Phi, psi and omega in degrees: 000132178273139179233153178248156181227132178231157178240135181260017179218160174274157180298130178297147180285162177298324184292324182283313188275334186086001178283149172246111182291132179292153182284334177195173178291349178296344181302329183289339182268358181263189175260086195276161176270171178301322185292326177284323179294326180265030181275163185238103181253159184276122182209139179293146175277348183295125186246001182067220183275071181280151178286341180288139179233083190293343179284350182259096186284144178274017169048046172084171188294332183295325180279325178302320187293335177260000177083007179293140176224116178195133173200097185252000186285172177266005178295143176296153177236129174264129178243111183260111177263129189206171169228127185299336182265359184273125181299325181291324178295320180295319182285335183274337188302319179302323176293320174297318180296322175298314175306311183296330178294336178272326192240003181307333182280345185244350183227151174269162183227135173235123175264126182237125177273133191260346172069065184278324192246146187222050178100007178296150176280133178292329183292341182268358184267138177263090188291131183279054186300314185296317180296323177292317177301316182295316186280330188236348182078010181294147179248137178247136186275168178299324176298322178292316183297321178290326176302327182297346177259008184266100183296340185276348181273125178242158183254121182232098182293331182293319180292319178297322175295320178301322180296318177300312182294319176300318183286318184286338175294329178266353183226067180303139176068019175234033186304311184289329176295320180294320179295316181300315179297316178295314184290329175295321180301322181277303189279352177247310183271342179076026183266144179291132177282350177275349181279119180307327180294329178294313182299315181299314183293319175300314180302314178301316179302323179277001181078025183258174176279096186304311177296327177291320178296312181302313179299313181292318181298334180267007187272162178296329182293320177296321176296321177298318180291326178293321174293325178296317176302314184295320176294319180295318180301320177296317179297329181273004176080038182299142172257187181269059181175176184289152174222146173235112184250151174243121178249123177206130184071229182246020180241154181231119181242145176262130171275166178299156186261205184307146185096351180260130181288163175297325175297317178294322173300322179296311178301320183288320177302314180294325180290321179298310177295324177291339181275356183282000000 
């Protein structure tokens, strides 16, 4: 099925959002910093006859674990594309949670991991902490700031995505709570999301079965689902930073990104639905 995508807002400027737009797609082939990986460039969401069907929700992690795909209702679907290691995703999450607090009773949510990092050293990255702080009010912990000097810590988004999938499989409809706990472990405590003990401790913090979550997060099935997420994110036109999409009917719209409050996202969401 072909879908169209429209945007009801103009791209936020670099001054407003704090993003630094990459000069070209060659940035992906270099040894990039966090700021370049988490950049926001202007690109159309229209994908033509894409194989992705964002209006078909995978109905939470319990269904993801079995590979089931189904969403036939007329409810709007929010698709949140993010990376657990991206500072902009960390700064944007509170606004996304505020929006879901208002509309969670009427809309479904699908979290998609976009897979930005492939073994880059966090110590070699010039993290845009100040820009994220200014735009979103996010706070970074002392553990994270120490981690920036740790040459031994590398960022592997595929393993972090498997951690997200392992946790959400055990906590259906708590996806954003899971993301908040995982990102706090990294951006506040400075813990690697590839470390099984981090996954286990976050699971325990959320009241889940830590050893069972750790086991599934490290399984080949979780890795397959992480790869599936990354492919879906590509089909949806993922950029190098978080995106929040609204799918309703046959249209896909992008809401404003980091630096936008939850209340502003709510206003924009309601405008998007009213225009259908």
